[in-house]
N, C-alpha and C positions, 0 to 999 in steps of 0.2 A: 058721369061721362068724361068730364075733364080729367079726372084722376086716371081713368083707363087710358086716355090718349097720352097723358104724361108718362104712365108706366110703359106703354108701348114705345114711346120715343126714347125713354131711358134704355130699354132693352135693345132697341135698334142701335143706339149709340155704342152700347157695350159690345154688341156683336160686330159692328163695324170696326171698333177698336181692336177686337180680338182676331179679326179675319187675317191680318198680316202674320200674327204669331201662329195661328192655326195652319196657315199655308206653309209657313217656315217649318213648323213641326212635322207636317206631312212630308215635306221635301227631305228633312233630316232623317225621317223614318225610312224613306225609300233609299236614300244614299247610304244610310247607316246599315241597312240590311245587306246591301251589296258589299259594303266594306267589311262587315262581319264575316260574310261568306268568303271574301277574298283573304282575310286574315287567317281564317280557319284552314283554308286550302294551303296557304303559305306555310303555316306551322306544320301541317300534315306532311307537306313535301320536305320540309327541313328534317322532320323526324325520320322520314324514309331515307333521306340522304345520309343521315348520321346513323342509320340502322338501329334506331331505338326499338326496343322490344315491343312487339304488337300488343302485349297485355297492357303495358304502361301507356302506349300511344292511345289506345281506345279509351282508357280511363281518363287520361288528362284531357283529351279532346272533348269528352262529355262534360267535364267540369267547365272548361273554357267556353263552351257553347252557351251554357247557362249564365255564366258571368258576363259575357259580351252582350247578350240580349237583355239582361237586366240593366246594364249600364246604358244601353241604347234607349230602353223604355224610360228610365229616369231622365235622360237628356231631353227626350221629346216632351215629357211631361213638364219639365222646367221651362222649356222654350214656349210652350203653350200657356204659361202663366200659372200652372198648377203648383201650389206650395208643396215642394218635395219634402220639406222638413216634417210637416205634419203627416205627409204620406208615408215617409220612412218610419215615423213613430207608429203609425197604424199598422204598417207592414211588419214591424218588429213584434207588435202585440199579436198580430195574426200568426207570425212565425212561431211565437212561443206556444200559442194554442195548438197550432198544427203540429209542432214538435211533440207535444204531450199526446196528441191523438195518433201520431204516426211514429211511435217509438220503434215499431218493427222496421220501418223504412230507414230510420237512423241507425238501427243495428245492422241493417244490410249495407249502409254506406261505410260504417266502421269495419264491417267484414271485408268489403272491397279493398279498403286501405291496407288491412292486414294481409290479404292475399297478395297484393302488389309488393308489400314490404318484405314478406318472408318467402314469396315465390314457391309455394308447394306445387304449383303447376303453371304453365304458360299457354298461350294460344298455340294450338296445334298438338298439344299433349293429349293422350288418351288416359283418362283417370276415372276412378269410381270412389264413392264415399259411402259411409255406413248409413246415410239417410236415404239410400236408394238411388242416388244420382250416379249415372255413368255415361260416358261418351267422349267424343273428341271436342276439346275446347275451341269454340269459334270466336267468342268475344268475351271480354271482361268489362262490364259497364259499371256505372256508379252503384246501382242497386242489385243487378242480376248478372249472372254468368250464363252465357248461352252455350249449350252443348249440342252436338249432333250425335244421337244415339246410334247403336249398331244397326238398327233397322231403318235409319234415315230420318227419324223423327227429331224435330228441333225441340230441345228441352231448355226451359228457363228456370235456373236454380237460384233462389235468393242467396246473396253473399253471406248474410249473417249466419244461418244454420250451416252453410257450406264451410265457412271459416272455422266453425266450432266442431266440425265432424272429423272423423278419422279418414284421411284421404290416401288412396292407393294410386300412385303414378306409375303407369306401365311404360311410359316413354323414356323416363330417366334411368332406365336399367339397361344392362347389356345382354344378360342371359335370363331365361325363365325356365322353371321346372314344371314338367307335366307329371301327373300321377294317376295311376289306375289301381283299382282293386279287382282282382280276378279270382273267382272261386273255382277250385278244381275238385274232382271227386276224391273221396278218402282212399279209393283203390288206386289212384294215380301215383306215380313216382314223383315226389317233390323235386328231387335233384334233376330229373329229366325235364320236368316242366320248366324249372328255372333256366336250364341250359337252352332250351328252345326259345324262351322269351329273350334271353340275353343275346342269342344269335340274331334274332329279328332286329333288335335295337342297334346292335353293333354294325349290322349291314346297312343301316340308314346313315348316310354321310352328314345329315343334319343334326344327328345326336352327338353331343360333345363327349370327348373321352374323359375330360376333367370338368366338373366332378364326375366320378364314375357312376355307371348305371347300378341301381340297387334293385334286387328282387329278394324279398324275404317274407316269411310267414308272419302275418299280422294277427291272425286269430283262427280259432277252430270253431267254425259255425255249426249249426244244426245239421246242415246238409252238405257242407263243403269245407275244404281247407282254403282259407282266404289268403291270397298272395298280394302284397303291395308292390307296385312297380313304380320306380322313380327314375327319371332321366332328364337331362338338361339340354337345352337348345338355344340358339340365338333368338332374340325376341322377335325378329322378323319371320323366323321359321316356326314359331310356336304353334300356331293354329294348324297349318298343314301337317307338321310332324305329330302333333297331338291326335288329330283325327285319323290320319292314315295308319299310324302304328297300332292304334287300338284294333282296327280292322285286320291288320296283318298278323297280330298276335292271335286273334281268334281263328284265323285261317290256318296258321301254323299248328296250333294245338289240335284242331280237328284232323289235320293230316297225320298227326302222330297218335291219333286215337286217345287223346287226353280230353275227357269230356268236362264240360262246365255244367254241373247238375242243376236241375230245377229245385226250388224249395219243396221239401217233402214232409209229409206228416204220416206217421205210421199209426194205423188203427187196428185194434184187436177186439174181436167179438168173443166175449166170455159167456158160455152157456151156463144156465142155472141147472144144476143136477136135479133139483126138486121140481123142475118143470115150470119154473117162474120165467119172467121176462129176461131175455138176454141183455147183457150190459156191453157198452162200447167204451173202450179206453183208448185215448190218444197219447202218443209218445213221440 
């Protein structure tokens, strides 16, 4: 019984001795949280004032947020009497184990650094990659790049695979080329069809004069003569010009009685002169 009372007295003394440091730690935590938010907002405003690129701004702010809160946590722990040296050693060991377990995340971090270093795209650019990612870049964070796809879906793409993929940036260009393949009947006049198509494209002010419009025979198909059509336009006019001219070409060919044939298969029935079963041949 005496031992229990002695243990309780000792515990009470320790708690009473630690109360001031615990209260101080809580106060530092509250004030430090407000201070961290103030510093982050201050740095963000300085970035805006100096017109720092949005891609770099978001990435740096993500890192600073982690660093500031880690320093605040260590300060609070030290104030409360927790041995930070042993804590840091344990944290380092944990970090090593976590690093081995999260190699993919470290790869994503390195990919984010490479993206910001070489700048294949920036916030606001429309891009696509050969890993299936495409959309307008909204944010570039430590591990992921956020995109808004064409249908409005928000896509989170890991920076590691994204940095190692082939990237197509559609914002960093001035002009874009659209291309169609149109099949016309073998009975149609190729020169006449070419002239009709050229007239349609030349009548559109969005189609550039240089590089020149191209219309040429690309191949002789089973049912049609295949014409390839190429024309250039400003990047901002690409989709309207691409969609509307395809329809205009079809209407113009119809008006001039130049048909676009359906795929056809010719079948021949060969009768057996001996009265046997007829044969069907496809060509």
